[in-house]
C-alpha positions in Angstrom: -18.8 3.6 -14.3 -15.8 3.9 -16.6 -15.2 7.3 -14.9 -15.2 5.7 -11.5 -12.4 3.3 -12.2 -10.5 5.9 -14.2 -10.7 8.4 -11.3 -9.7 5.8 -8.7 -6.7 4.5 -10.6 -5.5 7.9 -11.8 -5.6 9.2 -8.2 -3.8 6.2 -6.8 -1.2 6.3 -9.5 -0.7 10.0 -9.3 0.0 9.8 -5.5 2.2 6.7 -6.0 4.2 8.2 -8.8 4.7 11.5 -6.9 6.5 9.5 -4.2 9.7 7.8 -5.4 9.3 4.9 -3.0 5.7 4.4 -3.8 6.4 4.8 -7.6 8.3 1.5 -7.4 5.1 -0.1 -6.1 2.9 0.7 -9.1 3.5 -2.2 -11.4 3.0 -2.6 -15.1 0.2 -5.1 -14.3 -1.7 -2.5 -12.4 -1.4 -0.1 -15.3 -2.4 -2.8 -17.8 -5.4 -3.8 -15.7 -6.4 -0.1 -15.5 -6.1 0.4 -19.2 -8.2 -2.6 -20.1 -10.9 -1.9 -17.6 -11.3 1.8 -18.2 -11.4 1.3 -22.0 -13.8 -1.6 -21.9 -15.9 -1.1 -18.8 -19.2 0.0 -20.5 -18.7 -2.7 -23.2 -18.2 -5.4 -20.6 -21.3 -4.3 -18.6 -23.4 -4.0 -21.7 -22.1 -7.3 -23.0 -23.0 -9.3 -19.9 -26.4 -7.7 -19.6 -27.5 -8.4 -23.2 -30.0 -5.5 -23.1 -32.9 -5.2 -25.5 -33.3 -1.8 -27.1 -36.1 -0.9 -24.7 -34.0 -2.0 -21.7 -31.0 -0.1 -22.9 -33.0 3.1 -23.4 -34.1 3.0 -19.7 -31.0 1.5 -18.3 -28.0 3.6 -19.5 -29.2 7.0 -18.2 -29.9 5.4 -14.8 -26.6 3.6 -14.8 -24.8 6.9 -15.6 -26.5 8.6 -12.6 -25.5 5.7 -10.4 -22.0 5.8 -11.7 -21.7 9.5 -10.8 -22.8 8.9 -7.3 -20.6 5.9 -6.9 -17.7 7.9 -8.4 -18.1 10.4 -5.5 -17.6 7.5 -3.0 -14.6 6.2 -5.0 -13.1 9.7 -4.8 -13.4 9.6 -1.0 -11.9 6.1 -1.0 -9.0 7.4 -3.1 -8.5 10.3 -0.7 -8.1 7.8 2.2 -5.5 5.9 0.1 -3.7 9.2 -0.6 -3.5 10.0 3.0 -2.3 6.5 3.8 0.4 6.6 1.2 1.4 10.1 2.1 1.8 9.3 5.8 2.9 5.7 5.6 6.4 6.1 7.0 5.4 7.9 10.1 1.7 7.2 10.6 0.4 7.6 14.1 -1.8 4.9 15.7 -4.6 7.5 15.9 -4.3 8.4 12.2 -4.3 4.7 11.3 -7.6 4.3 13.2 -9.1 7.3 11.6 -8.4 6.0 8.1 -9.8 2.6 9.0 -13.0 4.2 10.3 -13.3 6.3 7.2 -12.8 3.2 5.0 -15.6 1.4 6.9 -17.9 4.4 6.5 -17.2 4.6 2.8 -17.9 0.9 2.4 -21.1 1.2 4.3 -22.2 4.1 2.1 -21.2 2.2 -1.1 -23.4 -0.8 0.0 -26.3 1.6 0.8 -26.0 3.2 -2.7 -25.8 -0.2 -4.4 -28.9 -1.4 -2.5 -30.8 1.8 -3.4 -29.9 1.5 -7.1 -30.6 -2.2 -7.2 -34.2 -1.3 -6.5 -34.1 1.4 -9.2 -32.6 -1.0 -11.7 -35.5 -3.4 -10.8 -37.8 -0.9 -12.4 -36.1 -1.1 -15.8 -34.5 -4.6 -15.9 -35.6 -8.1 -15.0 -34.2 -9.3 -11.7 -31.8 -11.7 -13.3 -30.2 -8.9 -15.2 -30.0 -6.7 -12.1 -28.2 -9.5 -10.3 -25.9 -10.0 -13.3 -25.1 -6.3 -13.4 -23.9 -6.3 -9.8 -22.0 -9.5 -10.2 -20.2 -8.1 -13.2 -19.4 -4.8 -11.4 -18.1 -6.7 -8.4 -15.9 -8.8 -10.6 -14.5 -5.8 -12.4 -14.0 -3.7 -9.3 -12.4 -6.7 -7.5 -9.9 -7.1 -10.3 -8.9 -3.5 -10.1 -8.8 -3.4 -6.3 -6.6 -6.5 -6.2 -4.1 -4.8 -8.5 -4.2 -1.6 -6.4 -3.9 -3.7 -3.2 -0.7 -5.3 -4.5 0.8 -1.8 -4.8 -0.3 -0.4 -1.4 1.7 -1.7 1.6 0.2 -3.0 4.8 0.1 -0.5 7.7 3.1 -0.7 10.0 
């Protein structure tokens, strides 16, 4: 999962920093949030789950598999943000709608993936820990998304 956030933030920052106007939009707080989350993601997840040795042995390989698949969706999400930032000044109404539809599709696929893996996590963790896992992930992802959102302007 650490790779997911890392990929997401690096891509957004790379695009933003390559554009002088957008570079001004990437704040120090976004960079700090990124640094903290990417360096501590696994520790934060592991800490809130309080896994037994048996649970950890079954959980971490499955979580890594889940993270890779989720990372693919994050990469697609970042591609949409790149296109948005790259065409912000002269985006057509049609392109705006295409990007919105792509965002909806990615969100739908993300939810489907989370639901699928919640069932798989049920096989290796008690239900309260599966719930706690998704709560913790949502909190971490929301924190990062809020920082990114502050740096991405609203459509014209």
